[in-house]
C-alpha positions as CSV (number, residue, x, y, z in Angstrom):
1,M,-79.0,180.7,78.5
2,A,-75.8,181.1,76.5
3,Q,-75.2,178.7,73.7
4,K,-72.2,176.4,74.1
5,R,-69.7,177.1,71.4
6,Q,-68.1,174.4,69.2
7,A,-64.7,173.3,70.3
8,D,-61.8,174.5,68.1
9,A,-58.2,173.5,67.5
10,V,-57.0,175.8,70.3
11,D,-59.2,174.0,72.8
12,K,-57.4,170.8,72.0
13,I,-54.0,172.4,72.6
14,L,-55.3,173.9,75.9
15,E,-56.6,170.4,77.0
16,Q,-53.2,169.0,76.3
17,W,-51.5,171.6,78.4
18,H,-54.0,171.2,81.2
19,R,-53.2,167.5,81.2
20,E,-49.4,167.9,81.1
21,R,-49.1,171.0,83.3
22,P,-52.3,171.3,85.4
23,E,-50.7,173.8,87.7
24,L,-50.1,176.3,84.8
25,D,-52.9,178.8,83.9
26,V,-52.8,178.7,80.1
27,A,-55.8,180.9,79.5
28,P,-53.6,183.6,77.7
29,M,-52.5,180.9,75.4
30,G,-56.1,180.4,74.2
31,T,-56.6,184.0,73.4
32,I,-53.3,184.5,71.6
33,G,-53.6,181.1,69.8
34,R,-57.0,182.1,68.5
35,L,-55.7,185.5,67.4
36,K,-52.9,183.8,65.5
37,R,-55.1,181.1,63.9
38,C,-57.7,183.8,62.9
39,A,-54.9,185.9,61.4
40,A,-53.6,183.0,59.4
41,L,-57.0,181.9,58.2
42,V,-58.1,185.4,57.3
43,Q,-54.8,185.9,55.4
44,R,-55.6,182.9,53.2
45,R,-58.9,184.4,52.3
46,L,-57.3,187.8,51.6
47,D,-54.6,186.2,49.5
48,A,-57.2,184.5,47.4
49,V,-58.6,187.9,46.3
50,F,-55.1,189.3,45.8
51,D,-54.3,186.3,43.6
52,A,-57.4,186.9,41.5
53,Y,-55.9,190.3,40.6
54,G,-52.4,188.9,40.0
55,M,-51.0,190.3,43.2
56,S,-49.4,189.1,46.3
57,S,-50.2,190.5,49.7
58,W,-47.1,192.6,49.8
59,E,-47.8,194.0,46.3
60,F,-51.3,194.9,47.4
61,D,-49.9,196.7,50.5
62,V,-47.4,198.8,48.4
63,L,-50.0,199.8,45.8
64,A,-52.7,200.4,48.5
65,T,-50.3,202.6,50.5
66,L,-49.5,204.7,47.4
67,R,-53.2,204.9,46.4
68,R,-54.5,206.0,49.8
69,S,-51.7,208.7,50.0
70,G,-53.9,210.7,47.5
71,A,-53.1,212.2,44.2
72,P,-50.5,212.2,42.7
73,Y,-50.1,208.7,44.5
74,C,-46.4,209.3,45.1
75,L,-44.3,208.7,48.1
76,A,-40.6,208.5,49.1
77,P,-39.4,204.9,49.4
78,T,-38.5,205.6,53.1
79,H,-42.1,206.5,53.8
80,L,-43.2,203.3,52.1
81,F,-40.9,200.9,53.9
82,S,-41.7,202.6,57.2
83,A,-45.4,202.4,56.6
84,L,-45.1,198.7,55.6
85,M,-42.7,197.8,58.4
86,I,-40.1,196.3,56.1
87,T,-36.4,197.0,55.5
88,S,-35.1,199.4,52.9
89,G,-33.4,196.4,51.1
90,T,-36.7,194.6,50.9
91,M,-38.5,197.7,49.7
92,T,-35.9,198.2,46.9
93,H,-36.4,194.6,45.7
94,R,-40.2,194.9,45.8
95,L,-40.2,198.2,44.0
96,K,-38.1,196.7,41.2
97,G,-40.7,194.0,40.7
98,L,-43.6,196.4,40.7
99,E,-41.7,198.7,38.3
100,T,-40.9,195.8,35.9
101,R,-44.7,195.0,35.9
102,G,-45.4,198.6,35.0
103,L,-47.4,199.3,38.2
104,V,-45.1,201.9,39.7
105,Q,-42.5,204.3,38.4
106,R,-39.5,205.9,40.1
107,L,-39.2,209.7,39.6
108,A,-36.6,212.2,40.6
109,N,-37.6,214.1,43.8
110,P,-38.0,217.7,42.7
111,E,-37.3,218.8,46.4
112,D,-34.2,216.7,46.8
113,A,-32.0,215.8,43.9
114,R,-30.4,213.0,45.9
115,S,-33.6,211.0,46.3
116,I,-36.4,209.5,44.3
117,L,-40.1,209.1,44.7
118,V,-42.3,206.2,43.8
119,Q,-45.6,206.8,42.0
120,L,-48.4,204.6,40.8
121,T,-48.6,204.4,37.0
122,D,-52.0,204.6,35.4
123,E,-52.0,200.8,35.2
124,G,-51.1,200.5,38.9
125,L,-53.9,202.9,39.8
126,A,-56.5,201.0,37.8
127,L,-55.4,197.7,39.3
128,I,-55.4,198.8,42.9
129,D,-58.8,200.5,42.4
130,R,-60.3,197.3,41.2
131,A,-58.5,195.1,43.8
132,V,-59.3,197.3,46.8
133,A,-63.0,197.2,46.0
134,A,-62.9,193.4,45.9
135,H,-60.7,193.3,49.0
136,V,-63.3,195.4,51.0
137,E,-66.1,193.1,49.8
138,N,-64.1,190.1,50.8
139,E,-63.5,191.5,54.3
140,R,-67.2,192.2,54.5
141,T,-68.0,188.6,53.6
142,I,-65.5,187.3,56.2
143,L,-67.2,189.4,59.0
144,A,-70.8,188.9,57.8
145,P,-71.7,186.2,60.3
146,H,-71.3,188.7,63.1
147,S,-73.8,191.4,64.2
148,A,-72.8,195.1,64.1
149,S,-72.7,195.1,67.9
150,E,-70.4,192.1,68.0
151,L,-68.1,193.7,65.4
152,A,-68.0,196.9,67.3
153,A,-67.1,195.1,70.6
154,L,-64.4,193.1,68.8
155,D,-63.0,196.2,67.1
156,A,-62.9,198.0,70.5
157,S,-61.1,195.1,72.2
158,L,-58.6,194.7,69.4
159,A,-58.0,198.5,69.4
160,R,-57.2,198.3,73.1
161,L,-54.8,195.4,72.6
162,L,-53.1,197.2,69.7
163,A,-52.6,200.3,71.8
164,V,-50.7,198.1,74.3
165,L,-48.6,196.4,71.6
166,E,-47.9,199.1,69.1
167,P,-45.3,201.8,69.8
168,A,-46.8,205.2,70.5
169,G,-47.2,207.2,67.3
170,D,-47.0,204.2,65.0
171,G,-50.1,204.4,62.9
172,G,-49.8,200.9,61.5
173,N,-50.1,201.8,57.8
174,N,-50.4,198.4,56.2
175,Q,-53.3,196.5,54.6
176,T,-56.7,197.1,56.1
């Protein structure tokens, strides 16, 4: 027999809607509400690790995107802001902050004199290498209560949902 799960905050919201609008099927609200709450709660835990390394979530994203691009850990700003799904103005502001901290440097693009490239500095590379190891361990801890088969099923379900939501060809290049 399946074990009854503990009620959560979303259950209370659904009960209120059932009371106020009994004719309305609010089942999708439960799924989306839980996804949103999980995302917010997971983000808090991720932010705690980023904070331990003196970074915000967005700083981690920029440094991680450069790091996983491979040596020489250098990308055009347009690639960065596209991968991170932010505007070019936001990217410019963020790069200034990372450059001031000595984590990235801007270089002339040898293939296009009109543009620049952004590259991790040695300090930025060392920081992201330490932080990403802690980040992955944090994610492992967050998911630890679930079995491998539960995680595989969850991952498959989320991949199907993402395929519906994400524009074709958009690889979603942020955090993970």
